[in-house]
C-alpha positions in Angstrom: -16.6 -66.0 12.1 -18.4 -66.8 9.0 -18.9 -64.1 6.2 -22.1 -62.0 6.9 -24.1 -60.5 4.0 -23.2 -56.8 3.7 -26.8 -55.6 4.0 -26.8 -56.8 7.7 -23.7 -54.8 8.4 -25.2 -51.8 6.7 -28.6 -52.0 8.6 -26.7 -52.2 11.9 -24.6 -49.4 11.2 -27.6 -47.3 10.3 -29.4 -48.3 13.6 -26.2 -47.1 15.5 -25.9 -43.9 13.7 -29.8 -43.4 14.4 -29.2 -43.8 18.1 -26.3 -41.6 17.9 -28.2 -38.8 16.2 -31.3 -39.2 18.5 -29.0 -38.4 21.5 -27.7 -35.3 19.8 -31.2 -34.2 18.9 -32.3 -35.0 22.5 -29.4 -32.6 23.8 -30.1 -29.9 21.4 -33.8 -29.8 21.8 -33.6 -29.8 25.6 -35.5 -27.1 27.6 -32.1 -27.0 29.7 -29.7 -24.4 28.0 -26.8 -25.9 29.8 -27.9 -29.4 28.0 -28.2 -27.7 24.8 -24.5 -26.0 25.0 -23.1 -29.4 25.9 -24.6 -31.2 22.6 -21.7 -30.7 20.6 -19.1 -31.8 23.1 -21.2 -34.7 24.1 -21.4 -35.8 20.5 -17.7 -35.6 20.1 -17.2 -37.7 22.9 -19.8 -40.4 21.9 -18.2 -40.4 18.4 -14.7 -40.9 19.8 -16.0 -43.7 22.0 -17.6 -45.5 19.0 -14.1 -45.2 17.0 -12.2 -46.4 19.8 -14.4 -49.6 20.0 -14.3 -50.1 16.4 -10.3 -49.9 16.6 -10.3 -52.5 19.3 -12.6 -54.9 17.5 -11.1 -54.5 14.2 -7.6 -55.2 15.8 -9.3 -58.5 17.1 -8.7 -57.3 20.8 -12.1 -58.7 21.7 -11.3 -62.0 20.2 -9.7 -63.5 23.4 -10.7 -66.8 25.0 -8.3 -66.6 27.7 -7.9 -63.4 29.4 -9.9 -63.1 32.8 -12.0 -61.0 33.1 -12.7 -61.1 29.4 -12.0 -58.4 27.3 -15.8 -58.3 26.1 -16.6 -56.9 29.5 -14.8 -53.9 28.9 -17.4 -52.9 26.2 -20.1 -52.8 28.9 -18.0 -51.9 32.0 -16.5 -48.8 30.3 -19.7 -46.9 29.7 -21.1 -47.9 33.2 -18.0 -46.4 34.7 -18.5 -43.1 32.4 -22.0 -43.0 33.3 -21.6 -43.2 37.0 -18.9 -40.7 37.1 -21.2 -38.3 35.0 -23.8 -38.6 37.4 -21.4 -37.9 40.5 -20.4 -34.7 38.9 -23.0 -31.8 39.4 -22.3 -30.3 35.9 -22.7 -33.4 33.9 -25.6 -34.5 36.0 -27.4 -31.4 35.1 -26.7 -32.0 31.4 -28.2 -35.4 31.6 -31.1 -34.3 33.6 -32.0 -31.9 30.8 -33.0 -34.7 28.5 -36.8 -34.9 28.1 -38.8 -37.9 28.9 -40.1 -37.9 25.4 -36.5 -38.3 24.0 -35.7 -40.9 26.7 -38.7 -43.1 26.0 -38.7 -42.8 22.1 -35.1 -44.2 22.1 -36.2 -47.6 23.0 -38.1 -48.1 19.7 -34.7 -48.9 18.3 -35.0 -52.3 20.0 -37.1 -53.3 17.2 -34.6 -52.9 14.6 -32.0 -54.4 17.0 -34.1 -57.6 17.3 -34.4 -58.0 13.5 -30.6 -57.8 13.3 -30.2 -60.3 16.0 -32.7 -62.7 14.2 -30.7 -62.1 10.9 -27.4 -62.9 12.6 -28.9 -66.1 14.1 -29.8 -67.2 10.7 -26.3 -66.6 9.6 -25.1 -68.8 12.4 -23.4 -65.8 14.3 -25.5 -65.8 17.4 -27.4 -68.4 19.4 -31.2 -68.7 19.2 -31.3 -67.8 23.0 -30.5 -64.1 21.8 -33.4 -63.9 19.7 -37.2 -63.4 20.1 -37.4 -67.3 19.6 -35.1 -67.7 22.7 -34.9 -65.6 26.0 -34.9 -62.0 24.3 -38.3 -60.2 24.8 -36.8 -56.8 24.0 -38.9 -56.5 20.9 -42.0 -56.0 23.2 -40.4 -53.2 25.0 -39.5 -51.9 21.4 -43.2 -52.1 20.1 -44.7 -50.8 23.5 -42.1 -47.9 23.4 -44.1 -46.6 20.1 -47.3 -46.4 22.3 -45.5 -45.1 25.4 -43.7 -42.3 23.2 -47.1 -41.2 21.9 -48.6 -41.2 25.4 -45.7 -39.1 26.8 -45.9 -36.7 23.9 -49.6 -36.2 24.6 -49.0 -36.2 28.4 -51.6 -38.9 28.7 -49.7 -41.5 30.6 -49.4 -41.9 34.5 -46.1 -41.7 36.2 -46.6 -45.1 37.8 -47.2 -46.8 34.2 -44.2 -45.3 33.1 -42.1 -46.3 36.0 -43.5 -49.9 35.6 -42.8 -49.8 32.1 -39.2 -48.7 32.6 -38.4 -51.4 35.2 -39.7 -54.0 33.1 -37.6 -52.8 30.2 -34.5 -52.9 32.4 -35.2 -56.5 33.6 -35.7 -57.8 30.0 -32.5 -55.8 29.0 -30.6 -57.6 32.0 -31.9 -61.0 30.7 -30.5 -60.4 27.2 -27.0 -59.0 28.5 -26.5 -61.9 30.9 -27.3 -64.4 28.2 -25.1 -62.5 25.5 -22.1 -62.6 28.2 -22.6 -66.3 28.8 -22.8 -67.1 25.3 -19.8 -65.3 24.0 -16.7 -67.2 23.1 -14.5 -66.1 26.1 -12.9 -67.5 29.2 -16.2 -67.6 31.3 -18.6 -68.9 28.5 -21.2 -71.0 30.1 -23.7 -71.6 27.5 -24.7 -72.0 23.7 -21.6 -73.8 22.8 -22.7 -75.1 19.7 -23.4 -71.7 18.3 -21.8 -69.0 20.4 -22.4 -65.3 20.5 -19.7 -64.5 17.9 -21.0 -61.5 16.2 -20.8 -59.2 19.3 -17.0 -59.4 19.3 -16.8 -58.2 15.7 -17.2 -54.8 13.9 -19.6 -53.4 13.7 -21.8 -55.4 16.2 -19.5 -54.6 19.0 -21.5 -51.3 19.0 -24.3 -53.3 20.6 -22.8 -53.8 23.9 -20.6 -51.0 23.9 -22.8 -48.1 22.6 -26.5 -49.2 21.8 -27.1 -51.2 25.0 -25.5 -48.7 27.3 -27.7 -46.0 25.8 -30.9 -48.1 26.3 -29.9 -48.8 29.9 -29.2 -45.2 30.8 -32.2 -43.9 29.3 -34.1 -46.2 31.7 -32.2 -45.0 34.6 -32.4 -41.3 33.7 -36.4 -41.9 33.1 -36.8 -43.5 36.4 -34.8 -40.8 38.1 -36.9 -38.2 36.6 -40.1 -39.8 37.3 -39.2 -40.4 40.9 -38.4 -36.5 40.9 -41.7 -35.8 39.5 -40.4 -34.4 36.4 -43.0 -33.0 33.9 -43.8 -35.1 31.0 -42.8 -32.6 28.4 -42.2 -33.9 25.2 -40.3 -31.6 23.0 
């Protein structure tokens, strides 16, 4: 991996911290008392997960082109398993259901600075163009529209059907990016972008993108869709 300017590292670390603190704020400001009381524990667990991923990355565990399945899949599969278990347990499911649609919608604004980071990484030769807005990554559109959707949710002037459609489209766009990122990563199953692979995502701090930021965005979509189908109120705060 070629040297990357420090400001790109710092910018992405700030993005990750912003997502982390937004989750904690969402838990603390929940109208659900159980969710509020779980904020500290949830924050500690998320922090430990990020530190764990950092340790793996800094020890070059993700730099593996031989293992099958690739080590990189653990960064995504781990959160998926944890989230599935959390939704299967009544207590943790109640905690997650305590998050408001306002917080779950606003978190997608982070996709704007994430896309800027990806563009900067492309310019440094650390990811392929396919992972940017010049390729197959349309996530910036979801990030920009999230500003409008968040305002509409806050003012309670958005229809359930529109918010549902927006969340489903957001998941589709995210799936395209994740599939492209996995296919372009220098692993045993790489099938695309061989001239400029997805080097950045297997290094610190960018490992936080597949292991933390992307799961948060995905689960926010899932929780929002679940709440909307259950006809949860659009209360913002």
